[in-house]
C-alpha positions in Angstrom: -30.1 143.6 -210.7 -27.9 140.8 -209.1 -24.8 140.3 -210.8 -25.9 136.7 -212.1 -29.3 138.2 -213.1 -27.3 140.8 -215.2 -24.8 138.2 -217.0 -27.8 136.1 -217.6 -29.9 138.6 -219.4 -26.8 139.8 -221.6 -25.9 136.2 -222.2 -29.7 135.5 -223.5 -29.8 138.5 -225.5 -26.5 137.3 -227.5 -27.9 133.7 -227.9 -30.0 132.3 -230.8 -29.2 132.1 -234.5 -26.1 134.5 -235.0 -25.6 136.5 -238.0 -22.3 138.4 -237.8 -20.8 141.4 -239.4 -17.8 143.5 -239.1 -17.9 147.4 -238.9 -14.8 149.1 -239.9 -14.1 153.1 -240.4 -15.5 153.9 -243.5 -18.3 151.6 -243.7 -21.8 152.5 -244.9 -23.1 150.8 -241.7 -22.1 154.2 -240.3 -24.5 156.9 -240.5 -22.3 160.0 -241.1 -25.2 162.6 -241.9 -26.0 162.5 -238.0 -22.7 163.4 -236.9 -22.7 167.0 -235.4 -20.5 169.0 -233.0 -21.5 168.7 -229.3 -21.0 169.2 -225.5 -22.2 166.8 -223.2 -21.9 166.0 -219.5 -22.5 162.3 -218.4 -22.5 161.1 -214.6 -20.9 157.8 -214.0 -21.2 155.9 -210.8 -19.0 152.4 -210.2 -20.0 150.2 -207.2 -17.8 147.4 -206.2 -19.0 143.8 -205.7 -20.4 144.5 -202.3 -22.5 147.4 -203.5 -20.2 150.0 -202.4 -19.7 153.0 -204.2 -16.1 153.1 -205.4 -16.3 155.9 -207.7 -18.7 158.9 -208.7 -17.8 161.7 -211.1 -19.0 163.9 -213.8 -17.3 163.4 -217.3 -17.3 166.3 -219.8 -17.5 165.0 -223.7 -16.9 167.5 -226.6 -16.9 166.7 -230.3 -15.5 169.0 -232.8 -15.5 168.8 -236.7 -12.9 170.7 -238.9 -14.1 170.6 -242.4 -11.2 172.3 -243.9 -8.7 169.8 -242.2 -11.3 166.8 -242.4 -11.1 166.0 -238.8 -13.0 165.2 -235.8 -11.8 165.7 -232.4 -13.2 163.6 -229.4 -12.4 165.2 -225.9 -13.1 163.9 -222.4 -12.1 165.2 -218.9 -12.9 163.9 -215.4 -12.0 164.2 -212.0 -11.5 160.7 -210.8 -10.9 159.9 -208.0 -11.5 163.5 -206.5 -8.4 165.6 -207.0 -7.0 163.8 -209.5 -7.6 165.1 -213.2 -7.2 163.6 -216.5 -8.3 164.4 -220.1 -8.1 162.7 -223.2 -8.4 163.9 -226.8 -8.8 161.4 -230.0 -8.5 162.8 -233.5 -9.9 160.9 -236.4 -10.5 161.4 -240.1 -14.1 161.7 -241.2 -14.5 158.0 -241.7 -13.4 157.6 -238.1 -10.0 156.1 -239.1 -7.8 157.1 -235.8 -5.1 159.7 -236.5 -3.7 160.5 -233.0 -4.5 160.5 -229.4 -3.0 162.0 -226.3 -3.8 161.4 -222.8 -2.9 163.4 -219.5 -3.1 162.5 -216.0 -1.9 165.3 -214.1 -1.4 164.3 -210.6 0.3 160.9 -211.5 2.8 162.7 -214.0 1.6 160.3 -216.5 1.0 160.8 -220.3 0.3 159.2 -223.6 0.9 160.2 -227.2 -0.5 157.8 -229.7 -0.2 157.8 -233.5 -1.6 155.4 -235.9 -1.2 153.8 -239.3 -3.6 151.3 -241.2 -2.0 148.4 -239.4 0.0 149.7 -236.3 -0.5 151.9 -233.3 2.7 153.7 -231.7 2.6 154.6 -228.2 4.8 157.2 -226.2 4.3 156.8 -222.7 5.9 159.1 -220.0 5.5 158.4 -216.2 7.5 160.4 -213.8 10.0 161.5 -216.4 10.6 158.1 -217.8 9.9 157.6 -221.4 9.0 154.3 -223.3 8.0 153.9 -227.1 6.1 151.1 -228.5 4.3 149.9 -231.6 1.6 147.4 -231.6 0.8 145.4 -234.8 -3.2 145.8 -235.5 -5.6 144.1 -237.4 -6.8 146.4 -240.8 -9.9 148.6 -240.1 -9.7 149.3 -236.5 -11.1 152.3 -234.3 -9.2 153.9 -231.1 -10.6 153.0 -227.6 -11.0 156.7 -226.1 -13.4 157.4 -229.1 -15.3 154.3 -230.1 -18.0 154.8 -227.4 -19.2 158.0 -229.1 -19.9 156.5 -232.3 -22.6 153.8 -231.3 -25.3 156.0 -231.9 -24.3 156.6 -235.4 -24.7 153.0 -236.5 -27.4 151.5 -238.7 -27.7 148.1 -237.2 -30.3 145.4 -237.6 -31.9 143.5 -235.1 -30.7 140.1 -235.0 -27.2 140.6 -236.4 -24.2 140.8 -233.9 -21.4 143.4 -235.1 -17.8 143.4 -234.0 -15.9 146.6 -234.0 -12.3 146.2 -233.5 -10.4 148.7 -231.2 -7.0 149.6 -230.0 -6.3 149.4 -226.5 -2.9 150.0 -225.5 -3.9 148.5 -221.6 -4.9 145.4 -223.4 -1.8 145.1 -225.7 -3.6 146.4 -229.0 -6.6 144.5 -230.6 -9.4 144.8 -228.3 -12.8 144.2 -229.9 -16.4 145.4 -229.2 -19.4 143.1 -229.9 -22.9 144.6 -230.1 -26.4 143.7 -230.9 -29.4 145.6 -231.3 -31.6 143.8 -228.9 -34.9 145.8 -228.1 -36.7 149.1 -227.6 -37.1 150.7 -224.1 -38.3 154.5 -223.1 -36.6 156.2 -220.2 -37.8 158.7 -217.6 -34.8 160.7 -216.7 -34.8 164.2 -214.6 -34.6 167.0 -216.9 -35.9 165.1 -220.1 -39.4 164.2 -221.5 -39.6 160.4 -221.8 -36.9 159.2 -224.1 -37.5 156.6 -226.7 -34.3 154.2 -227.2 -32.7 151.8 -228.9 -31.1 149.2 -226.7 -27.5 147.4 -227.5 -26.3 144.7 -225.6 -22.4 145.1 -225.7 -19.5 142.9 -224.6 -15.9 144.2 -224.5 -13.2 142.3 -222.9 -14.5 141.0 -219.3 -17.4 143.6 -219.6 -20.7 143.1 -220.5 -23.7 145.6 -220.5 -26.4 147.2 -222.2 -26.3 151.0 -224.3 -29.5 153.1 -224.6 -29.4 155.1 -227.8 -31.9 157.8 -228.0 -33.9 157.2 -231.4 -34.1 161.2 -232.2 -31.0 162.5 -230.8 -28.8 159.3 -231.6 -26.8 160.1 -228.5 -25.7 157.4 -226.0 -28.5 158.3 -223.1 -27.4 155.6 -220.6 -24.8 152.9 -220.3 -24.7 149.9 -217.8 -22.0 147.5 -217.5 -20.9 144.7 -215.5 -17.2 143.6 -215.1 -15.2 141.5 -212.6 -14.8 144.3 -209.9 -18.4 145.3 -210.0 -21.0 147.3 -212.1 -21.3 150.9 -213.2 -23.8 153.2 -214.7 -23.2 156.1 -216.9 -26.2 158.8 -217.6 -26.3 161.7 -219.8 -27.4 164.5 -217.8 
Protein backbone atom coordinates (compact mmCIF):
# COMPACT_ATOMS: atom_id res chain seq x y z
CA UNK A 1 0.00 0.00 0.00
CA UNK A 2 1.37 3.39 -0.99
CA UNK A 3 1.87 6.00 1.74
CA UNK A 4 -0.86 8.31 0.44
CA UNK A 5 -3.32 5.39 0.16
CA UNK A 6 -2.56 4.24 3.70
CA UNK A 7 -3.00 7.71 5.17
CA UNK A 8 -6.24 8.15 3.23
CA UNK A 9 -7.57 4.85 4.60
CA UNK A 10 -6.95 5.87 8.21
CA UNK A 11 -8.46 9.33 7.64
CA UNK A 12 -11.59 7.73 6.15
CA UNK A 13 -11.87 5.32 9.08
CA UNK A 14 -11.86 8.24 11.52
CA UNK A 15 -14.41 10.33 9.61
CA UNK A 16 -18.17 10.37 9.97
CA UNK A 17 -20.27 11.25 12.97
CA UNK A 18 -17.93 11.23 15.96
CA UNK A 19 -18.78 10.00 19.42
CA UNK A 20 -15.80 10.58 21.70
CA UNK A 21 -14.89 8.98 24.99
CA UNK A 22 -11.81 9.17 27.20
CA UNK A 23 -10.40 6.01 28.79
CA UNK A 24 -8.50 6.33 32.06
CA UNK A 25 -6.88 3.80 34.40
CA UNK A 26 -9.58 2.14 36.48
CA UNK A 27 -12.39 2.72 33.95
CA UNK A 28 -14.93 -0.03 33.32
CA UNK A 29 -14.07 0.23 29.62
CA UNK A 30 -11.06 -1.96 30.50
CA UNK A 31 -11.86 -5.67 30.87
CA UNK A 32 -9.65 -6.60 33.80
CA UNK A 33 -10.90 -10.21 33.75
CA UNK A 34 -8.84 -11.06 30.64
CA UNK A 35 -5.48 -9.85 31.98
CA UNK A 36 -3.09 -12.75 32.46
CA UNK A 37 0.67 -13.40 32.68
CA UNK A 38 2.27 -13.91 29.29
CA UNK A 39 5.57 -14.33 27.47
CA UNK A 40 5.38 -13.33 23.80
CA UNK A 41 7.67 -12.58 20.87
CA UNK A 42 7.06 -10.02 18.13
CA UNK A 43 8.95 -9.23 14.93
CA UNK A 44 9.33 -5.58 13.96
CA UNK A 45 10.33 -4.42 10.48
CA UNK A 46 10.69 -0.71 9.66
CA UNK A 47 11.12 0.69 6.14
CA UNK A 48 12.24 4.17 5.18
CA UNK A 49 10.29 6.29 2.68
CA UNK A 50 12.19 4.69 -0.22
CA UNK A 51 11.12 1.20 0.83
CA UNK A 52 14.51 0.13 2.19
CA UNK A 53 14.58 -1.85 5.44
CA UNK A 54 15.90 0.40 8.19
CA UNK A 55 15.40 -1.93 11.17
CA UNK A 56 14.48 -5.59 11.52
CA UNK A 57 14.46 -7.04 15.01
CA UNK A 58 12.76 -9.33 17.52
CA UNK A 59 11.09 -8.03 20.65
CA UNK A 60 10.47 -10.13 23.75
CA UNK A 61 7.43 -9.04 25.81
CA UNK A 62 6.60 -10.32 29.29
CA UNK A 63 3.67 -9.58 31.59
CA UNK A 64 3.97 -10.59 35.26
CA UNK A 65 1.20 -10.21 37.84
CA UNK A 66 1.94 -9.90 41.55
CA UNK A 67 -1.34 -10.29 43.44
CA UNK A 68 0.20 -9.78 46.87
CA UNK A 69 1.62 -6.37 45.95
CA UNK A 70 -1.23 -5.47 43.55
CA UNK A 71 1.30 -4.77 40.82
CA UNK A 72 1.60 -5.63 37.11
CA UNK A 73 5.02 -5.61 35.44
CA UNK A 74 5.39 -5.13 31.68
CA UNK A 75 8.89 -5.89 30.35
CA UNK A 76 10.35 -5.61 26.86
CA UNK A 77 13.78 -6.23 25.41
CA UNK A 78 15.23 -5.95 21.94
CA UNK A 79 18.49 -5.63 19.97
CA UNK A 80 18.21 -2.68 17.60
CA UNK A 81 20.26 -1.91 15.68
CA UNK A 82 22.21 -5.18 15.76
CA UNK A 83 24.67 -5.14 18.66
CA UNK A 84 22.78 -2.53 20.68
CA UNK A 85 20.72 -3.97 23.54
CA UNK A 86 17.91 -2.11 25.28
CA UNK A 87 15.19 -3.08 27.75
CA UNK A 88 12.40 -1.34 29.63
CA UNK A 89 10.25 -2.37 32.58
CA UNK A 90 6.99 -0.61 33.45
CA UNK A 91 5.14 -1.22 36.70
CA UNK A 92 1.48 -0.30 37.25
CA UNK A 93 -1.14 -1.01 39.88
CA UNK A 94 -4.07 -3.29 39.04
CA UNK A 95 -5.99 -0.40 37.46
CA UNK A 96 -3.01 0.35 35.13
CA UNK A 97 -2.08 3.56 36.92
CA UNK A 98 1.68 3.91 36.36
CA UNK A 99 3.95 3.43 39.37
CA UNK A 100 7.47 3.34 37.91
CA UNK A 101 9.46 2.72 34.73
CA UNK A 102 13.08 1.79 34.21
CA UNK A 103 14.76 1.78 30.80
CA UNK A 104 18.36 1.00 29.89
CA UNK A 105 20.33 1.31 26.65
CA UNK A 106 23.51 -0.57 27.41
CA UNK A 107 25.90 0.42 24.61
CA UNK A 108 24.76 4.05 24.62
CA UNK A 109 25.24 4.19 28.42
CA UNK A 110 21.81 5.76 28.84
CA UNK A 111 19.25 4.98 31.56
CA UNK A 112 15.87 6.38 32.57
CA UNK A 113 14.19 6.01 35.96
CA UNK A 114 10.65 7.33 36.21
CA UNK A 115 8.16 7.68 39.04
CA UNK A 116 4.56 8.79 38.75
CA UNK A 117 1.90 10.57 40.77
CA UNK A 118 -1.68 11.49 39.87
CA UNK A 119 -0.70 14.68 38.03
CA UNK A 120 3.07 14.51 37.49
CA UNK A 121 5.84 12.29 36.15
CA UNK A 122 9.43 12.60 37.38
CA UNK A 123 12.30 11.42 35.18
CA UNK A 124 15.88 10.80 36.25
CA UNK A 125 18.04 10.47 33.15
CA UNK A 126 21.68 9.40 33.10
CA UNK A 127 23.73 9.61 29.92
CA UNK A 128 27.45 8.84 29.91
CA UNK A 129 27.70 9.75 33.60
CA UNK A 130 25.76 13.02 33.42
CA UNK A 131 22.52 13.03 35.45
CA UNK A 132 19.45 15.22 34.94
CA UNK A 133 16.13 15.29 36.81
CA UNK A 134 12.90 16.75 35.48
CA UNK A 135 9.24 16.71 36.51
CA UNK A 136 6.48 16.92 33.91
CA UNK A 137 2.93 18.09 34.78
CA UNK A 138 0.33 15.59 33.59
CA UNK A 139 -3.41 15.60 33.12
CA UNK A 140 -5.03 13.25 35.64
CA UNK A 141 -5.91 9.78 34.39
CA UNK A 142 -2.95 8.91 32.19
CA UNK A 143 -1.15 5.73 31.15
CA UNK A 144 2.59 5.24 30.57
CA UNK A 145 4.08 5.03 27.09
CA UNK A 146 6.12 1.84 27.39
CA UNK A 147 3.15 -0.29 28.47
CA UNK A 148 0.12 1.29 26.81
CA UNK A 149 0.11 -0.88 23.68
CA UNK A 150 -0.13 -4.02 25.83
CA UNK A 151 -3.63 -3.07 26.96
CA UNK A 152 -5.42 -2.29 23.68
CA UNK A 153 -6.71 -5.86 23.56
CA UNK A 154 -8.26 -5.50 27.02
CA UNK A 155 -10.53 -2.64 25.99
CA UNK A 156 -14.29 -3.09 25.65
CA UNK A 157 -14.88 -0.59 22.88
CA UNK A 158 -17.79 -0.02 20.52
CA UNK A 159 -17.85 0.70 16.83
CA UNK A 160 -18.46 4.31 15.87
CA UNK A 161 -16.79 5.71 18.99
CA UNK A 162 -13.40 7.43 19.00
CA UNK A 163 -11.53 6.82 22.24
CA UNK A 164 -8.66 8.83 23.69
CA UNK A 165 -6.08 7.46 26.11
CA UNK A 166 -3.66 10.02 27.51
CA UNK A 167 -0.11 8.79 27.76
CA UNK A 168 3.11 9.96 29.40
CA UNK A 169 5.97 10.16 26.91
CA UNK A 170 9.16 11.87 28.04
CA UNK A 171 10.37 12.28 24.46
CA UNK A 172 7.25 14.32 23.61
CA UNK A 173 7.31 16.50 26.70
CA UNK A 174 4.68 14.75 28.81
CA UNK A 175 1.06 14.43 27.70
CA UNK A 176 1.01 12.39 24.48
CA UNK A 177 -2.45 10.90 23.79
CA UNK A 178 -3.48 8.00 21.59
CA UNK A 179 -6.79 7.96 19.73
CA UNK A 180 -8.29 4.62 18.71
CA UNK A 181 -11.44 3.47 16.94
CA UNK A 182 -12.84 -0.01 16.31
CA UNK A 183 -13.33 0.04 12.54
CA UNK A 184 -13.84 -3.47 11.13
CA UNK A 185 -13.25 -7.22 11.58
CA UNK A 186 -10.66 -9.23 9.68
CA UNK A 187 -9.13 -12.71 9.42
CA UNK A 188 -5.37 -13.20 9.37
CA UNK A 189 -3.44 -16.17 8.01
CA UNK A 190 -0.07 -16.16 9.76
CA UNK A 191 2.63 -18.89 9.68
CA UNK A 192 2.23 -21.28 12.62
CA UNK A 193 -1.37 -20.22 13.34
CA UNK A 194 -4.80 -21.27 12.26
CA UNK A 195 -6.84 -18.51 10.70
CA UNK A 196 -7.25 -15.79 13.33
CA UNK A 197 -10.41 -13.71 13.67
CA UNK A 198 -9.49 -10.18 14.68
CA UNK A 199 -10.97 -6.84 15.64
CA UNK A 200 -9.14 -4.03 13.85
CA UNK A 201 -8.51 -0.67 15.51
CA UNK A 202 -7.45 2.48 13.68
CA UNK A 203 -5.11 4.64 15.76
CA UNK A 204 -3.30 7.96 15.73
CA UNK A 205 -0.40 8.81 18.02
CA UNK A 206 1.63 11.96 17.49
CA UNK A 207 2.60 11.90 13.82
CA UNK A 208 1.88 8.18 13.44
CA UNK A 209 -1.31 6.68 12.02
CA UNK A 210 -2.08 3.01 11.65
CA UNK A 211 -4.08 -0.14 12.29
CA UNK A 212 -3.94 -2.72 15.10
CA UNK A 213 -5.28 -6.28 14.81
CA UNK A 214 -6.55 -7.79 18.12
CA UNK A 215 -7.29 -11.53 18.36
CA UNK A 216 -10.96 -11.99 19.28
CA UNK A 217 -10.28 -15.09 21.37
CA UNK A 218 -6.91 -14.28 22.92
CA UNK A 219 -7.38 -10.48 23.21
CA UNK A 220 -3.70 -10.11 22.30
CA UNK A 221 -2.24 -7.74 19.74
CA UNK A 222 -1.53 -9.89 16.67
CA UNK A 223 -0.34 -7.24 14.21
CA UNK A 224 0.30 -3.52 14.03
CA UNK A 225 0.87 -1.45 10.89
CA UNK A 226 2.00 2.16 11.24
CA UNK A 227 2.90 5.08 8.98
CA UNK A 228 5.04 7.99 10.17
CA UNK A 229 7.06 10.80 8.62
CA UNK A 230 10.17 8.66 8.26
CA UNK A 231 8.57 5.54 6.85
CA UNK A 232 6.39 2.52 7.65
CA UNK A 233 6.60 -0.28 10.20
CA UNK A 234 4.86 -3.57 10.82
CA UNK A 235 4.87 -5.59 14.07
CA UNK A 236 3.67 -9.21 13.98
CA UNK A 237 3.23 -11.70 16.82
CA UNK A 238 5.20 -14.94 16.32
